[in-house]
KOLVOBA-917487 format. One line per 5 residues: number of its first residue (from 0); for each residue x, y, z of C-alpha. Coordinates in pm, 1 decimal, decimal comma. Example, Ala and Ser with C-alpha at 12.3 -4.5 7.8 and 13.67 -1.06 7.14 Angstrom:
2
0 = 1230,0 -450,0 780,0; 1367,0 -106,0 714,0
***
This chain:
346
0 = -1915,5 -271,4 -2345,2; -2097,1 -588,9 -2313,2; -2343,2 -615,8 -2004,5; -2336,9 -898,9 -1813,2; -2688,8 -1027,7 -1635,1
5 = -2650,6 -1369,3 -1481,2; -2412,7 -1429,8 -1226,7; -2296,0 -1749,0 -1093,5; -2423,4 -1695,0 -740,9; -2794,6 -1653,3 -868,9
10 = -2789,5 -1972,3 -1098,2; -3079,5 -2195,2 -980,5; -3178,1 -2535,9 -1086,0; -3375,9 -2530,1 -1423,5; -3255,0 -2209,2 -1510,5
15 = -3176,7 -2113,8 -1874,5; -2856,7 -1935,1 -1920,3; -2753,5 -1702,0 -2198,2; -2459,4 -1458,6 -2070,3; -2086,8 -1430,7 -2062,9
20 = -1832,1 -1619,4 -1821,1; -1465,0 -1676,9 -1791,5; -1333,2 -2020,4 -1847,5; -1108,1 -2131,4 -1576,0; -1082,6 -2499,3 -1677,4
25 = -1122,8 -2704,4 -1993,8; -1057,9 -3083,7 -1974,2; -1186,3 -3376,6 -2199,3; -1340,5 -3670,8 -2036,0; -1484,7 -3980,4 -2146,4
30 = -1836,2 -4108,2 -2010,8; -1897,4 -4469,9 -1879,2; -2015,1 -4537,0 -2238,7; -1713,1 -4388,9 -2400,5; -1864,9 -4099,8 -2511,2
35 = -1619,8 -3759,0 -2521,5; -1730,9 -3475,9 -2325,7; -1612,9 -3131,9 -2240,5; -1519,9 -3086,6 -1844,3; -1547,5 -2723,2 -1815,4
40 = -1541,0 -2447,6 -1494,1; -1689,3 -2114,4 -1554,7; -1623,9 -1792,7 -1334,4; -1753,5 -1497,4 -1264,8; -1691,9 -1228,9 -990,1
45 = -1939,2 -1406,5 -755,2; -1785,7 -1758,1 -798,3; -1728,6 -2091,6 -1017,1; -1968,0 -2337,7 -1161,7; -1916,4 -2678,8 -1301,5
50 = -2018,8 -2698,4 -1704,6; -2022,3 -2984,0 -1948,1; -2058,0 -3015,3 -2332,6; -2180,4 -3328,1 -2441,8; -2255,9 -3301,2 -2796,5
55 = -2035,4 -3181,9 -3102,0; -1735,7 -3214,3 -2844,8; -1476,0 -3217,1 -3122,1; -1590,7 -2908,2 -3297,2; -1688,4 -2703,1 -2992,1
60 = -1351,7 -2755,0 -2812,4; -1185,6 -2592,2 -3098,0; -1382,6 -2265,2 -3029,2; -1230,2 -2199,4 -2670,0; -936,6 -2246,9 -2439,7
65 = -886,6 -2198,4 -2081,1; -890,5 -1833,4 -1977,9; -1107,0 -1703,5 -2248,8; -1425,9 -1527,3 -2232,3; -1715,7 -1709,9 -2365,6
70 = -2092,0 -1644,0 -2446,6; -2283,7 -1994,4 -2346,6; -2632,3 -2109,8 -2406,9; -2696,9 -2335,6 -2136,4; -2921,1 -2504,4 -1904,7
75 = -2874,6 -2552,5 -1522,7; -2914,9 -2913,5 -1365,3; -2896,5 -3063,0 -1021,1; -2579,5 -3279,2 -988,3; -2421,6 -3483,1 -709,3
80 = -2591,9 -3255,5 -457,3; -2494,0 -2937,8 -648,5; -2554,6 -2762,5 -955,8; -2395,1 -2818,2 -1296,0; -2485,5 -2639,1 -1626,3
85 = -2498,7 -2836,8 -1956,1; -2385,4 -2618,0 -2235,9; -2552,8 -2632,9 -2568,3; -2396,5 -2349,3 -2742,7; -2025,1 -2137,1 -2714,2
90 = -1891,3 -1823,1 -2835,2; -1545,4 -1691,9 -2801,1; -1570,9 -1309,0 -2710,9; -1276,7 -1090,9 -2752,8; -1124,9 -936,7 -2410,0
95 = -1151,7 -599,2 -2544,0; -1516,0 -575,8 -2508,6; -1521,1 -718,8 -2158,6; -1515,4 -548,4 -1797,7; -1253,4 -783,4 -1604,6
100 = -1397,7 -669,8 -1294,9; -1726,8 -863,7 -1352,2; -1507,0 -1195,4 -1386,1; -1272,9 -1202,3 -1065,5; -1382,6 -1191,4 -720,0
105 = -1245,8 -872,8 -559,5; -1157,2 -756,6 -202,9; -1481,6 -576,6 -66,0; -1208,0 -301,3 64,6; -1045,4 -22,4 -120,4
110 = -700,6 -171,7 -213,4; -550,2 196,3 -125,5; -702,6 208,6 197,7; -562,4 -107,0 284,6; -219,9 6,2 136,3
115 = -180,4 314,7 333,4; -281,3 123,5 639,6; 34,7 -112,5 568,9; 243,7 184,1 524,7; 118,5 327,1 870,6
120 = 209,3 8,8 1020,5; 534,8 23,9 891,2; 608,3 368,9 1007,6; 568,2 229,2 1371,3; 874,5 -2,0 1328,3
125 = 1136,6 124,4 1571,3; 1430,5 -92,5 1423,6; 1558,0 167,6 1157,5; 1714,9 -114,3 930,3; 1412,9 -298,1 906,7
130 = 1181,9 -1,9 883,9; 1393,2 122,3 576,9; 1385,9 -233,9 439,5; 999,1 -248,4 440,1; 986,3 111,4 303,4
135 = 1211,1 -19,3 2,9; 941,1 -259,3 -105,9; 623,9 -73,9 -54,4; 801,6 224,4 -252,7; 868,2 -12,5 -546,1
140 = 593,2 93,8 -796,8; 564,6 -231,0 -941,6; 529,5 -425,6 -603,3; 308,9 -165,8 -449,7; 66,2 -214,6 -786,2
145 = 94,2 -615,8 -788,5; 46,9 -614,4 -390,7; -300,6 -433,1 -424,5; -392,8 -696,2 -701,7; -287,0 -1014,9 -625,5
150 = -464,2 -1319,7 -420,4; -345,7 -1469,9 -149,8; -381,8 -1827,8 -335,8; -520,0 -1986,0 -600,5; -801,7 -2155,9 -432,3
155 = -731,4 -2198,8 -66,8; -805,7 -1866,0 118,9; -828,2 -1472,5 30,7; -895,7 -1578,1 -340,4; -955,1 -1267,8 -485,2
160 = -826,7 -933,5 -610,3; -661,7 -757,2 -307,3; -648,7 -1071,1 -94,6; -276,3 -1105,9 -59,8; -269,1 -727,5 73,0
165 = -557,9 -806,0 322,0; -399,3 -1131,0 456,8; -85,1 -934,2 501,8; -203,6 -627,9 703,3; -439,7 -895,7 896,0
170 = -144,5 -1070,6 991,8; 54,5 -755,5 1077,4; -232,4 -655,1 1291,9; -210,0 -991,6 1487,1; 156,7 -947,8 1524,4
175 = 103,3 -610,8 1685,7; -137,2 -777,5 1936,2; 55,9 -1132,3 1999,3; 362,0 -924,2 2066,7; 229,8 -731,3 2353,5
180 = 104,4 -1048,0 2491,2; 450,3 -1223,0 2460,8; 671,1 -932,7 2552,0; 968,2 -906,1 2601,7; 1005,4 -1256,5 2474,2
185 = 924,6 -1174,1 2098,6; 1105,0 -935,4 1874,3; 814,4 -737,5 1754,2; 994,5 -544,6 1477,7; 1151,8 -869,4 1329,0
190 = 802,6 -1062,8 1349,0; 630,0 -760,7 1180,6; 882,8 -737,1 911,7; 834,6 -1160,8 866,0; 455,4 -1087,8 842,6
195 = 461,6 -831,3 593,5; 725,7 -1027,8 367,1; 659,1 -1383,2 423,0; 422,2 -1396,1 119,4; 541,4 -1148,7 -91,6
200 = 686,4 -1371,3 -364,0; 309,8 -1434,7 -470,0; 284,6 -1138,5 -674,5; 531,7 -1320,2 -899,3; 399,0 -1685,9 -833,3
205 = 17,3 -1615,1 -935,4; -124,7 -1462,8 -1240,5; -437,9 -1299,5 -1197,3; -509,0 -1094,2 -1509,9; -744,8 -1387,4 -1619,7
210 = -850,6 -1693,5 -1396,6; -650,8 -1747,5 -1128,6; -353,1 -1972,4 -1188,6; 4,9 -2023,3 -1135,1; 290,5 -1869,9 -1354,4
215 = 565,7 -2051,0 -1486,5; 786,0 -1915,9 -1213,7; 554,4 -2005,7 -959,5; 534,5 -2342,4 -1068,4; 896,1 -2407,7 -1105,2
220 = 1032,2 -2201,1 -806,8; 738,1 -2119,6 -583,5; 695,1 -1812,7 -374,8; 913,7 -1897,4 -90,2; 1206,2 -1897,5 -305,2
225 = 1091,7 -1592,6 -529,6; 1048,2 -1407,7 -179,2; 1402,5 -1486,0 -33,1; 1530,6 -1352,9 -386,7; 1292,4 -1043,0 -361,5
230 = 1480,6 -1001,4 -20,5; 1831,9 -1065,6 -120,4; 1792,3 -788,7 -393,8; 1638,4 -531,6 -176,0; 1890,5 -591,5 119,1
235 = 2138,3 -551,0 -145,6; 2055,7 -172,8 -173,9; 2147,9 -150,9 207,1; 2528,3 -229,5 248,7; 2489,2 -186,4 631,1
240 = 2192,6 -419,2 665,3; 2286,6 -645,2 967,1; 2353,3 -985,1 856,4; 2210,4 -1192,6 1137,3; 1889,6 -984,3 1111,8
245 = 1893,8 -1098,7 707,3; 1941,0 -1443,8 822,6; 1647,9 -1436,5 1028,8; 1419,5 -1280,1 825,0; 1492,7 -1531,2 543,7
250 = 1445,9 -1821,9 802,4; 1100,0 -1672,4 845,2; 1016,6 -1699,2 514,1; 1155,9 -2026,4 444,0; 985,8 -2156,7 742,8
255 = 654,1 -2019,1 727,3; 490,3 -2328,9 615,1; 570,3 -2526,8 929,0; 691,1 -2834,3 763,9; 895,8 -3006,0 531,7
260 = 574,7 -3195,6 341,9; 390,9 -2864,6 322,6; 670,3 -2688,1 120,2; 866,0 -2513,8 362,3; 1269,6 -2600,0 344,7
265 = 1331,6 -2537,1 692,3; 1101,1 -2600,3 1000,8; 1060,7 -2307,3 1228,4; 1355,4 -2250,5 1478,5; 1303,7 -1921,8 1650,2
270 = 1006,3 -1782,4 1837,2; 923,1 -1547,0 1561,8; 912,8 -1784,4 1298,7; 709,5 -2022,4 1527,8; 451,2 -1726,9 1583,2
275 = 450,8 -1640,4 1213,1; 377,1 -1996,4 1104,6; 85,4 -2035,2 1338,1; -57,6 -1689,7 1281,8; -24,5 -1754,9 912,3
280 = -192,8 -2095,3 907,8; -491,3 -1953,0 1147,2; -553,5 -1642,7 938,6; -563,6 -1847,9 635,3; -804,3 -2128,2 783,3
285 = -1043,7 -1884,2 957,5; -1085,5 -1664,0 658,5; -1134,7 -1948,4 411,7; -1385,8 -2119,2 638,9; -1568,3 -1790,2 702,7
290 = -1592,7 -1759,4 328,8; -1759,6 -2108,8 298,0; -1987,6 -2020,3 552,8; -2083,9 -1708,4 394,9; -2124,1 -1876,5 58,5
295 = -2375,2 -2134,8 188,2; -2522,7 -1858,8 461,9; -2867,6 -1900,7 257,5; -2880,1 -2268,4 259,8; -3125,9 -2458,0 500,4
300 = -2851,6 -2605,9 722,2; -2663,9 -2528,3 1011,0; -2373,4 -2688,2 870,0; -2207,5 -2646,8 530,2; -2121,4 -2898,4 265,5
305 = -1827,9 -3116,0 297,7; -1489,9 -2954,5 280,6; -1249,6 -3182,6 115,0; -937,2 -2973,8 216,3; -1019,8 -2979,0 572,4
310 = -1202,6 -3317,9 547,2; -1503,7 -3203,2 779,7; -1859,6 -3019,7 757,2; -1794,2 -2663,4 926,5; -2085,8 -2557,2 1170,2
315 = -2241,7 -2211,1 1077,3; -2411,2 -2136,9 1425,5; -2750,6 -2149,9 1545,6; -2837,4 -1818,1 1349,1; -2723,1 -1975,6 1004,5
320 = -2379,3 -1801,6 1002,6; -2155,1 -1708,0 1297,2; -2190,1 -1373,3 1395,8; -1917,8 -1150,2 1566,7; -2176,0 -982,9 1762,1
325 = -2148,8 -1030,3 2147,8; -2391,5 -1220,1 2329,3; -2530,9 -1031,9 2664,0; -2237,5 -1031,5 2941,3; -1977,4 -1151,3 2683,4
330 = -1707,8 -933,6 2552,4; -1601,2 -939,3 2157,5; -1262,7 -1099,3 2235,9; -1406,8 -1376,1 2442,5; -1676,3 -1426,0 2150,3
335 = -1411,9 -1422,4 1886,1; -1251,2 -1726,5 2084,5; -1550,5 -1911,3 2122,2; -1604,9 -1842,0 1741,7; -1256,6 -1985,1 1658,9
340 = -1279,3 -2270,8 1883,8; -1630,9 -2365,3 1704,1; -1455,1 -2366,1 1372,5; -1180,2 -2577,5 1450,6; -1374,5 -2851,8 1648,2
345 = -1440,7 -3168,5 1445,3
***
């Protein structure tokens, strides 16, 4: 088994690099003077880094493709406020000699433990039809296996092995809390089922055996359509499942992106669907912003670099990173609300 010594997070300007990475992007470009080059992204479990091949581009391009493991000799340089590595040599490596865990970011939490928490939450569901439906999903060996592996997205949030399961359980916890707050106007069991099932289609939408990407099914159908199809198949195993409950569940899956322009075929039209949309959006944004803060916690600034998706800089807090520890005379709940408010201020 090949040993990896250099990780993306540790690369600094002027470093000489001789190590193995996973190719997550490969495109040919043209410089201003008309010289061809390769635009490459290299990946390991600690992150991605931009790379370029400037010389002998035609021959080097034939050596490797996207999703290949490669051994590179390179030199790190400063570029547009960040780092880039210039590759002088590259060699393709066979996957059999590679430990994939070194190259894909993974959850810090044990997926089996998180999955058991999900099962425990499902056991609290009082509606027998919904409880049985959820148990049919989690007892399916393929679904259980893939749910422990899948990221929640390719690049937006929870982008690591086990990320989808963490996002699902995080939403389930939020549902339990918010249902108490809005009781009796919220059908907790229905909302909980929607939270657990809303992104289930992502286990087939995304590929995650190499660099995170979309499957053909994911590109052509998307996780919302896939998720509704999965729901239909499981409900078909329960002839007595109430039609209205099935309809409301499907509506939650179809509308959980909130708006047509964000990929939802329908906008939320029930209280449960509205809550699911906002909780899902909040959980994804807080996690992704927190990940950005964590990534840049050692940078000498109270602000992160400019985030293209959110179109803003994110304030990291006076201590360099937002702390979860309450201040004196301040409860954890209040502190959490203040942190969340700070994150979303422009």
